[in-house]
N, C-alpha and C positions, 0 to 999 in steps of 0.2 A: 306275591300278591294272590289272594284267593278270589278266583272268578266264579266260584260256585254260586248258583242261583239260590237265594234265600226265600223259602216259601212260608206262607202262613195258610192254614186251612180255616176257612170261614163257613160256618153252618148257620144261615139265616133262618129264623123261625118266629113269625109274628103271632100275636095272640088271636086275632080275629080272622076266622075263615068262614065266609058266608055259605060256601057250598058244602063244607064238612066241618062243622063247629068243633073246636078243640082237637083237630086232627093230629097236631104235632105231639100231643101227650096221650093220644088214644092208644089203648093197648092193642098191639099186633102180636099175636101169640102171647108171650108172657112178659113183654116189655114195651115201653112207650115207643111210638113210631120214630121219634127223634133219636132214640138210643142206637138204632141200627147205623145211622150215619156217624154218630159219635164213636161207637165201637169200631167202625170201619176206619175212621181217621186214626184212632189209637193203635190200630194194627199196623199202621204205616208211619206214624209220626209220634214224637214225644208229646206229652200232654201240654207242655208249655208252648207248643207251636199251633195249638188248636183253639179256635174261638167260636163260641156260640153267641150269635147276635140276635137279641130279642127285646120285645117290649112287654113280655109276659113274666111275671114274678115266679110262677110255677116252673116255667122252662129254665129260667136263670138259676133257680134253686137246684133243680135237677142236674143241670150242667155242672154246677159247682160240686155236687155230690159225686160226679164222675171224674172230678179232678182236672177239668179243662178250664180255660179262660172264658170269661164272659164279658160282653159289652152291652149295656142297656142303651137301646136306640131311643131317640126322642119320639114323642107321640106322633109328630108330623110324618115320621117314617113308618108308621104302623097302619096307614090308611089303605083302603081298597085299591086305590090307584097308584100306590107307591111302587116304583119299579125296583127290581133287584139291584140294578146298577147304581141307583141312588143310595141304597143301603151299603153297597160295597164302597162307594165314594166316601161315605161317612166313615167307614171303617179304615180305609187307607189314610184318610186325613188324620184319624186318631193315631195311627201308627207313626205318621210323620210328626205330629205334635208331641208324641211321647218318646220320640227318637228310638222307635222299635224298628229294627232293620227288616225290610220286606221288599223283595223285587217282584214277586208274583203271588197272586191269590189263587188258591185251589178252592173252588166253590163246590161244596157238597150240599145238595138240596135235601132237606129233611124228608121230603115226600118220595124219595127214591130209596127204598129199604134194601134192594137187592143189587149188589155189585160183586163181580167175581173177584176173588182174592188178589189176582195179579194185575187187575185192570189199572189201578192207580200207578203202580210201578211202570207199567207199559206206557201209560199216558205221559208220565214225566220224561221217560226216555225219548219218546216221539217229540214232545214239546221242545226239549233241549236240542235234539239233533236237527230238528227242522228249522230252528232259529226263527220261528214265527212269533207273532205277538199274542197269539191265543191258540187254544186247543179246545175242542168240544167233541163229545161223543154222539154218534148217530147210529140209527138202526135202519135197515132196509124197509121201505114201505112197499107192501105187496098187494095193495088194493087198487082197483080201477077207480080213479078219481077224476073230477072235472069241476066245472062251475056252472051255475044256473043264472042266466040273465034274461029278463023279460020272459020268464017261463020257458026258456029254451036251454036244454042241457048241452054243454060242449065238453067232450072229453079232453083232458090235458095230458094224460100219460099213456093213452092207448087209442087204437082205432076200433070203431064198433065191430064186434065179432071176433076181435083178437083174443087169443088164449091168454089166460093169466100168466102162464109160465113164459110167455114171450114179451111181457111188458118191458118197456124201457125202465131200467133201474132208477128209482128215486129214493130219497132218504129223508128221515125226519130227526130232529133233535130229540134224544131220549132223556136228557137231563141228568144223566148219571154223574158226569164229571165235566167241569169247566176249569181251565187254567188260563189266567190272563195276567199280563204284565201290569203292574200298578199304574204306570203312566197311561196305559190305554184305558184303564178304569176311570182315571181322573178326566179323561177326554169323553167319558160317557159310553164306553164300549166294553161289553163282556166278550162278545164274538166280533172279532175284527175282520177286515176284508181278507186278510191272509190266514184266516183260521185254519188250523190243521184238523182235518176231519178223521177222527178215530172211529172206525166202524165196529160195532159190537154185534154179536150174534146171540140168539137164545130169547125165548119168550120173556124171561125175567127182566131183560134189559129194557123192555117197553113199559114196565110198571112205574107209573108216576101218579101218586095218589092225590087227586083233587076232588073226586066225587065219591059218594057212598059206595057205588058199584066198583070203583077202583079198589077200595078197601076190602070189599068182599072177595075180589079176585086175588088180592095179595094174601088174604087169609087162606084161600084155596091153595095157592102155590106153596105157602109155608107148610101147610098140612101135607101136601104132596111130597115136599122135600123131606119132611120128618118121617113119613112112611117109608120112603126110599132108603133113608139112612138106617132104619130099623131092620131092613131086609138083609 
């Protein structure tokens, strides 16, 4: 009996982005933004295990040219308020209806172009050894943060006057990689209560492109990497 977990990589990419129109096919360096996630998936999995999920004909056509699978989502899943988990539910149900074996989904967001080479392998090892229902990547948050209510600011992770280096450690989802069992996705969860937190280091791990300034920062980092490689 083979107990090996069967994974499918899903890269969701919808057509309409209000904050950065056309971002998934916008050129970063010399290739479309979505290609970074497709190429990363191809460096870890066979093409037939990788799926691009979109409502955009250009994205679907491009994904096909890269040799990976595609699934066209219905218009109702391409709206501003559509959640990623609803897209993944649709995809998991497609697998079930088509008798495609899948135990867990590896979600790679098209908006995260920079992932270290060994990150996915490490994530899979941690996910399987932890026997959790999900895994997500996190980065350390090193800012002094708080909340404002009734025009009064209340710190939440520090005391007034406290040095930044003495802050209590807090973390944020960086969006690089999510792994979730299919049954949890069908219950409406990508991050479950028992999520395994895989902590990443480095400024590149915090790049998640949603706004024009995020894209400019990504271009700067890409140029910096290129210059370093030339030395």
